[in-house]
N, C-alpha and C positions, 0 to 999 in steps of 0.2 A: 753126763756130758752135755754141754750147752751147744745149741745150734745157732750160728750167726744168721742174720738176715741175708737171704740170697742176693738182695740188691747190693748190700755193702760188700759182700764177699766176692761176687762175680762181676760186679759192674762198678767202675770208678771213673767219674768225670774228672779229668786233670785240672789242676789250678791254672787259670789262664793269666793271672797277674804277672808272673815272671816273664812270660812270653810276650806280653803286651809292652814291656819295656817302658819307654818314656810316656806312653799314653796314660800310664797310671800315676804320673807325677802329680803332686798337688798343684793348685793354680799358681802360676808364675807371673807376678805383676811386672817383672823385668824382661819378660819374653819379648823378642823382636816383633813389632807390630807393623812394620813396613812403612813406606813413605806417606801413606794416607792414614796411618795410625789405626789400623783395623786389627782387632784382636779376635781370636777364635778359641780362647781357653774354655769358655763355657760350652761351646759346641763339642770340644774334645771330651770334657768331663761328662757331657750328656751321652756321648757315644760309649764311653767306658761304662757308665752306669747302666746303659741298656744291655751291654754285653754281660755285666755281672748279674743282672736280673735274669737273663735267659739261662746263664750258667747255673744260677741258683735253682731255677725251675728244673733244669736237667738233673741236678743232684737229687732234688726231691723225688723225681720220677725214678731215678736209679735206686735210691734207698728203698723205695716201695716195690722194687723189682720190675718196674715198667720200662723195659729196654727200649721199646719203640718210642715211648714218650720222651725218654732222655735224648735219643737220637734226633727226634723231630725238633726239640727245643733248641738244638745247635745245628740245625740243618743249613744248607747253603743259602736258601731263600731268606732265612733269618739274618744271617751275616750281611747279605747283599742289601736287605732292607735298611738295616742300621747304617751301613756305609753310605748308601744313596741319600738317606735322610741328612746325614752330616754334610755331605757334599752340597746338597741343595741349600741347606741352611747357610753354609759358608758363601756360596754364590749369591744368595739373596742379600747377605750382609754387605758384600763387596758392592753390589749394585745400589743398595740403599745409601751407602756412604758416598759413592761416586756421584749419584744424582743430587744428594744434598750439597756436595761441594760444587757441582756444576751450577746449581741454582744460586749459591752464594757468590760464585765468580761472576755469574751473569748480572747479579745485582751491583757488583763493583764496576763492571764495564758498561752497564746500561744496555746489555744485549736485549733486543726485542724478544718478547715471549715466544713469538712464532718461530724465530730463528733458534732459540734455545731448545725448542721441542725436538729439533733434528739431532741435537747432541745427547739428550737424555736417553738412558738405557731402557729398552723395551723388553718384553717377555723373551723374545728370541735372543736378545743379547745376554740375558740371565742364563738361558739354556746353554749358550755358547761358553759362557764363563764356567758354568758347572762342568761342561765337557772337558775344558782345559784343566780345571782343578782336579777332576777325577781321573785324568789320563795316567797318573802315576800308580793307579790301582791295578794295572795289568797283572803283576805278580801275585797280588792278593786274589784276584779272580782265578788265576791258574791254580793257586793253592786250594781254593774252594772246589775246583773241578776234581783235584786229587782226593779231597775229603769225600766228595760225593761217590767216588769209586770204591771207597772203603766201606760204605754204608751197608751194602747187601750182606757182606760177610760178618760185619760187626753186629748186625741186627739178627743174625741167625742164632738158633739155640744149639747147645751141645758143643762138641770140640771145634766146629768151624767158627762158632761165635767167639769162643775163647781165643782162637788164633787171630781172628779179625779185630779183637778188642785193641790189641797193642798198635796195630796199623792205624786204627781210627784215632787213638789217642795221639800218636805221633803226627798224624795229618792235622788234627785239631790245633795242636800247639804251633805247627808250621803256619796255619792260617792266622793265628794270633800274631806271630812275628811279622808276617807279610802285611798285616793290617797296620802295624806300627810303621813299617816302611812306606806304606801308602799314605798315611797321615803326614809323615815328614815330607813326602813329595808334594802333598797338597799345600802345606804351608809355604814351601819354596815356590810353587806355582802361584800362590796368592801374592807373594812379594813381587813376582814378575808382573802379575795382573795389575797391581797397584801402580807400578812404574808405567805400564801401558796407558792407564787412564789418567795418570797425573798430567801427561802431555796434553790430553784433551781438555783437562780442567784449565791448564795454563793458556791454551788457545782461546778459551772463553774469557778468561780474565784479561787477556791482552787485546781483546777485540776492540776495534775502533770503527766508528761509523764511516762508510766510504766517503772520501773527501771530494770525489767528483760531483756528488750531489750538492755539497755545499758550494762548490765553485760554480756549478750550473745555476743554482738559485741566485747566487751573488751576481753572476753575469746578467741574468734576466732582470733582476731588480735594477742594476746599473743601466741596462739598456732602456728600461721603461722610464726611469727618472730622466735620462738624457733626452729621450724622445719627447717627454712631457715638457722639459725645459725649452726645447727648440720650438715646440708648438706654442707654448705660452709666450715665448719671446718673439713670435711672429716670423720665425725663420722657415717654418713648415706650415702647409695648409692645415686648418683645423678640421678634423673629422667630425661628422655629425654627433657621434657619441660624446665628444669632448666640448661641443659648442657651449653648453651651459656652464661648464667648469671654466672655460676660457673667458667668457663674458663676465662671470663673477670675479675672476682674478683681475681682469683689466679694469673693472669698475672700482676696485679697491686701490688701484695705483694712483 
């Protein structure tokens, strides 16, 4: 009679791919990229690759009979870390594209560099963008909380561990489904974000130098020329500063 490995028989990490849904789709060059043409396909694939890597590590631990190692590989903190990394990367990309387009628009409108600085996105803006992009992950975080609750029973030995295994597996696949929903929400939020910043880019592109400055300069020049003409024409007294200019002009007549 042959004996199976206790890890394979008693511990099985579920396949996450089916539960991840569209997250596992191949790169889609036709995917909607928003009004600023920002794509996130590589970030999505990096997220999925990270998940498959930790799931593979969990299976290796499970096969070796290391229940604690398998659980730790797919723990709440691991999922959160991968998700937050994806959100941060998406926010950084939005900010990078927006700033590039703001600079290009400033070049078209000849916006002064000092004024442009007030339009460019800073670190606090990137953090705010990341917060808005990640706001759709509430269900994902809630599912992770449920997963965490199943860990003590699933990590136990004996009958309690066997009973807790199924709950852990179900909670794990629920987390994967919620992650797909969170990603879809992120892409929708990214489209809204692009709309938001496109209006700022258009403001920079349509910027015009204040006309009152030009009118003021023109008025001052006209006033000085009129005054100089009256002085040189003998209609007004010649001030000391213009005495040399007036005599030079009169001697040439």
